[in-house]
C-alpha angles and dihedrals in degrees: 000000000000119000116259114256117255114266134227119199115208116196133212130259116301089009100111127071119250117214126193099221091183087083120072108249094025118254117228105226098175125034141126088286103022125069113170098174093178094058093041093049116108128233117259091219092051115011092191088074136052124264092223104072141219092051142130106196118185133174116258135180127341122258102276091205090067106028113022095085093045093051095045092048092050091048092051103040100038093064122084095201131028092236092051105072120195104213115231112187128194118220112217102191133170098266092189094069131082115284089247089064092046090049091054090052088053092050091053091051091047090056091047095048089050091055095043091050091052087062093056108103096222094047090046090053091047091057095248091153092063093073108001117194142153136219119230134212117191125184121199109320086007089075089057090051089054091048090050091048093052090048090052098043097039111168090002093065110120094208129128103178140001134205118194119193120197094334118174096225089164096029141254131258088222088076088055091050092048091054094042101044108002091241126097146126092265125121127355106291135083109266120256134189087231087070095067096074093043092045094055091061096042106104095198093064091063092060088062095059111122127247094179114157115255091358096118119077101202110188096192126049089217091067113082114237092225124094090203090065113088089215090068093063132086114251093243090080094062092039091057091049088047090056090045090054090048089055098042112011123107105187117101121237142063108344094200092055090046089054092050091050092049094049094042090049093053090051095045093051091048093048093051091051092049089050091052090047092050089053094046118123121196090222089066087072096040092259132128131208092265090060096066120066108195115196120182132180124238140168095062127112104261137168107250101166140036129205121214118194134173120257107189106310097340141070117259123194115230112201098197122192092225088064091060106068145129111227096158093124098029115140088230102077090199087075100051093103090059093094140070141159096296092269109038117047113228093247089050090058097059113110111222091216096060132065115244090242089071098055122102122208123206130189135209087253089067088079104102125251091253095048090094096146092049092049090052092047092048092053089052102038101026134255093269096058097043098038092104089064094067112118095209089059091051088058091045095051091046089050091049094049092047091044091231132154122235108235090166094051093226093143124066148152141161136246130254118271110279093027112110122222090245093052094045110108113174109186096251128119108256093010128261131285110254116230123185 
């Protein structure tokens, strides 16, 4: 039996530590317990660098609360023998930056992991160097990073299989709320009003804006039904950025115009990336449909729609309670897509490059009876953030990477609404046990 490929785990937004390595020893400015917004905020004149200089901020470890158990389980269960380790690497990337930059970081780690694995004696003996590849696991925005890497690398991508968990391929309204108000069910920390200013100059958040069909209720035809269009946004966004530039900007000129240009530039870059993703084809990277396992969360109260009304001359977002629901089990089958994982609406989780018959849905009830701590954390932090802790998913990912059947039926899932059990085709050898 061939050895499993090494694995790289790519986390979601805000889920890697940030360390200011300018200090000796380095200061952790972003972690599970530490949130120094002022030092993590980016400069309006150059959003690749921090506003508080001198600094040298680098990504560090992944949030252990979300990924430690997943990584340890993969390392233990992918190996066939104790003396033949299967390497599983975490990618700590700078989640503030555009997805293109994060994808480049992933590409560099893929190349390094390949070279390191070639040096492992048992992989060398197994002929790993003849066709060296890695497997990838992406949670939340991590799945978008993987898709962007594959799009950049094309036929040079050294990837055998991919698992995406709760990835917002078509976006999440929580990113809109974060930029608008500074508070949202996005990431792993309690929301804070201090996040608003930092969020509006964080390029990565714009890549998470939704473009879900019929998900915007625009009450005035003069307002564009496109969240990547600056004219769809209320003026307070640009006004806050203008004040941020007044405080921190160095360039001479009209601050309001600079704010408009910065905001429009963030939106344009994110829209172009979404357009590329929507046109992405797995075959461009030498992959087929059975080489991508897409897992999405359902049966949690999630915002699936946004109303935009006109307040005077300008648009105004109206975050209505009726647009945040969970209708997974509603008797009215037309409402079954009005659900999600608490952060990503179900329609926002559908990859444009995979048929719906391939998608696997999981619910909070799929946490095992004995996963008391995980159930408690999920109730506090949300299903989306803690989904990688699910023991059943650990078994499912191991099974997928090892291309094994499941004679004991200890992995399961359910199809998307509208996909019959007979048409459901998860990319797993021997299929997948259906669970209502």
